[in-house]
N, C-alpha and C positions, 0 to 999 in steps of 0.2 A: 805564201799564207798557211798558217796552221790550219789543220782540218780539225773541226770539233766532233769528237767520238761520243762524249758523255755530257749531255746538256741537262742543267737542272732547271725546271721552270718553277718559280715561285708564283703560286696562284691563290686567288681567294674568291670571294663572290661578287667581285665589283666588276662593271662593265668593261674594264681593262683586261680581264682575264681572256675574254673572247679575242682581242686583239694580240695578246701573247700568244695564245694558241695558233692563230691564223699564221703570224709570223714564224713560229716554230716549224709548222706544216709547210710553209713555203720555202724556208731557208734549209730546212734539215729533212726533207723527205727523200732519203736515200737509205739503202741497205747499210748496214753497219753502224747506224746511229743509235744511241740509247737514250731515251729520255726519262728522266725522274720528275714527277709531279708532286709539288710539296705543297701543302697548305697547313698553316699553323693556327692553332685555336689559343688565344690568350687565356690563362689560367682564369678560373671562376673566382670572382672576389667574394670574400666571406660575407654573408647576410648578417647584418646587424638588427634585423627584426626580430624583436623579443629579447635581445641581449642588452644588458644594462652593464657598461664598464664599472660604474661605480659601485655595483653590488660583486664585482668580480666575475660576471658573466662573459665569456668570450664569444665573439662572433663565430658562427658556424658555416661550414661548407657543406653544400649538400652534394655528395658523390654522384648522385643520379643526373645532375645537371651536366657535369663534366663528362660522363658516360654518353649522354644525348648529344652533347657537342662533338664529342669525338666520333661516334657513328655517322652523324651528319656530315662531318668533314671527309670521313672515309668514302661515303657514298658519292660525294661532290667530286673527288679526284678520280674515282673510278668512272663516273660519267664523261669527264674530261679525257680520261684515257682512252674510251670507246671512241672518241673523234679521230684518233690517229690510225693510220694504215696499218696492216699487219706487218709490213716491211720494217716499221720503226719498233724496237723494243722498248716497252714502257714500264716503269715501275711507279707505284704510288705510295706516298707517304703521308700521314696525318699525324701531326704530332701537336702536344699541348705545351706551351711554354713562351718565351720571348721570341718574337718573329724574327727579328735580325739574328739573334744568336742560334735559333734552329735552322735558318737558311745557311749560315756560315758552318755550322756544325755538319749539316747533311753534305755540303758541299765538299768538306774535307773527308768525312766518312765514305762517300760515294765516289771520291776522286774525280769530281766534275772537271770538265775542260772549259765550261762557260756556264754562267748563270744568267738565265733570262728573267727579267721581272718587270712589273710595270710601276708607274708611279702615280699617286693620286693627286698630284698637282697641289698640294697645301702650299700656301703662301703667307707672308705676314706673321701675324701673331701666332697662329696655328702651327705654322712650321717652326717658329722660335721656341714654342712651349714643348712641342712633342718631337721635333726634329723630324728627319726623314729616314725611313727604313732604308730606302735605296742608297742614300748617300752613306749611311753607315756601312752597308754591305759593301759598297764599292771601296770603302776606305780600308777594310779589313780582310776583303776577300784575296785567296791566293791563286785565283784564276781571273780571266776577264769577265767583266759583267756587262751585259747589253740592257739598258733600261728603255722601255717603251712608254712614251708619256701617254697619259689617259686621253689627250686631245689629238692623238695621231690619227691619221685617216688610212 
């Protein structure tokens, strides 16, 4: 069995993140393991308030909102990193972009041996419309992907 040395944890602010961290701590709590914590903030949508496309006015993006989201995401992954023992080397990443693309990009850039992520359990119409980030990552990843379901105990 292959031993994993570089594990990428895709985390967010959902309850499943606690389960992902617990799994990672239990499974990979040994020396020689590096863990990258990644959270991705979707790009800020342009605000249409006060913009009239009929008059040629374009929607605006308020850069301060993106900066606040970025800082909040960075603080979030730092707090999660603090939960790991000193024996485990941790790296934190907070990116703005498409969630699945950023997970796959960092997995390649960081040469991850394993991606560990959760699933929000969307079903039916919600799943049909938005798809599943975990399914997309599984299909396109160049390394194994371990998915922790939200209803796991």
